[in-house]
C-alpha positions in Angstrom: 36.0 -7.0 -24.5 37.4 -4.8 -22.1 38.5 -5.9 -18.6 41.3 -6.1 -16.0 42.3 -8.1 -13.3 43.7 -8.0 -9.6 45.5 -9.6 -7.8 47.1 -10.0 -4.3 50.8 -9.0 -4.1 52.7 -8.9 0.1 50.5 -6.7 2.6 46.9 -7.1 2.8 46.4 -3.6 1.0 49.3 -3.9 -1.4 47.3 -4.8 -5.1 48.1 -4.5 -8.5 45.8 -3.9 -11.1 46.7 -5.1 -15.2 44.6 -4.2 -18.0 43.5 -7.1 -19.7 42.3 -5.7 -23.6 39.9 -2.8 -24.9 36.9 -2.7 -25.9 36.4 -2.5 -29.4 32.9 0.4 -29.6 29.9 -2.0 -30.5 30.9 -4.3 -27.3 31.4 -1.4 -25.2 27.7 -0.5 -26.5 26.2 -3.8 -26.0 27.6 -3.7 -21.9 25.5 -0.7 -21.4 22.1 -1.8 -23.8 22.8 -5.4 -21.2 23.0 -2.6 -18.1 21.1 -0.7 -18.2 18.1 -3.9 -19.4 18.3 -5.1 -15.5 16.2 -5.3 -13.8 15.8 -3.1 -10.7 15.5 -4.3 -6.9 12.4 -3.4 -5.4 10.3 -4.3 -2.0 7.6 -5.5 -1.3 4.9 -5.4 2.2 1.7 -8.8 2.3 -0.8 -10.1 4.2 -1.8 -13.5 4.7 -5.6 -14.1 6.5 -5.3 -16.9 8.8 -8.3 -18.7 7.5 -10.2 -20.1 10.3 -9.1 -17.3 13.0 -9.5 -13.8 10.6 -5.2 -13.4 12.1 -3.0 -11.3 9.5 0.0 -12.4 9.1 2.3 -9.5 7.4 5.8 -10.1 6.1 8.2 -8.0 4.1 9.8 -9.6 0.5 11.8 -8.3 -2.7 13.4 -9.6 -5.5 13.6 -8.1 -9.4 10.0 -9.8 -10.8 7.3 -7.6 -10.6 5.8 -7.1 -7.8 3.1 -9.7 -7.5 6.1 -12.7 -8.7 8.5 -11.3 -6.0 4.6 -12.1 -3.7 4.5 -15.5 -5.9 7.5 -16.3 -4.7 7.7 -16.1 -1.7 4.3 -17.6 -0.7 5.1 -20.6 -2.9 6.9 -22.0 0.5 5.7 -20.2 2.9 6.1 -21.1 6.5 1.9 -19.6 7.1 0.7 -21.9 4.3 0.7 -24.8 6.5 -1.0 -23.2 9.6 -4.0 -22.2 7.7 -3.4 -19.0 6.1 -4.5 -18.5 2.4 -2.1 -17.0 0.2 -0.6 -13.9 0.3 -2.1 -10.3 -0.7 0.0 -7.3 -1.9 -0.3 -4.7 -0.1 2.8 -2.3 -0.3 5.5 -2.0 -3.0 8.1 0.5 -2.8 12.2 1.2 -4.3 13.0 1.8 -0.8 13.9 -1.1 2.0 13.6 1.7 5.1 10.1 1.8 4.0 9.0 -1.0 3.4 10.7 -2.8 6.7 8.8 1.1 8.2 5.1 -0.4 6.6 5.6 -4.3 7.8 6.2 -3.2 11.0 3.0 -1.0 11.7 0.6 -3.6 10.2 2.0 -5.7 12.3 1.4 -3.2 14.8 -1.6 -2.8 13.3 -3.7 -5.9 12.8 -2.8 -5.7 17.0 0.9 -6.6 17.6 3.6 -9.2 17.4 2.8 -12.3 19.8 5.9 -11.8 21.5 4.8 -8.1 22.8 1.3 -9.6 24.0 0.2 -9.2 20.9 -3.0 -10.2 19.2 -1.6 -11.3 15.0 -0.1 -13.6 13.2 3.5 -13.2 13.4 5.9 -13.9 15.5 7.8 -11.6 16.3 8.9 -7.3 15.5 9.9 -6.2 11.9 11.2 -3.6 14.0 13.0 -4.3 17.1 12.3 -2.1 20.1 15.1 -1.3 20.6 16.8 -0.9 16.5 18.7 2.4 16.3 17.3 2.1 12.7 13.8 2.0 13.5 13.3 6.0 13.5 14.6 5.6 10.1 12.6 2.8 9.1 9.2 5.1 10.3 10.0 8.3 9.0 10.3 6.6 5.3 7.1 4.3 5.5 5.7 7.5 6.6 6.7 9.5 4.5 6.4 7.2 1.0 2.9 5.4 1.9 1.2 7.8 4.9 0.7 7.0 8.7 
């Protein structure tokens, strides 16, 4: 199979590239088939409701499984499970990590705000800090993809 070896030589920015081999047409075809079948990473927001207080915790996760698989994997050892919160429920899924970051904060605010903001949701802290320089980008991406 085709490949290259890069080795450092001398100064930190000086590298040598040497050819290791050439791929046959069938090997190149096999490689492109394997690459094309690799699942894409997606991003999700989810909520967990406290069964006694009705407080809602909002979180986000990601992975290469289905959205439901990604949520189940995250929920399996979730830190809120021992605090009376029920199973995670999928809210939204996206290929945009920025949209999911914004969505997470919008949901935290919708459910009463983070406790660090004297809020009443199940979240101790904000998903997006108030002084985060990318906050507007996250909110705009969320609004564009999911509405306000």
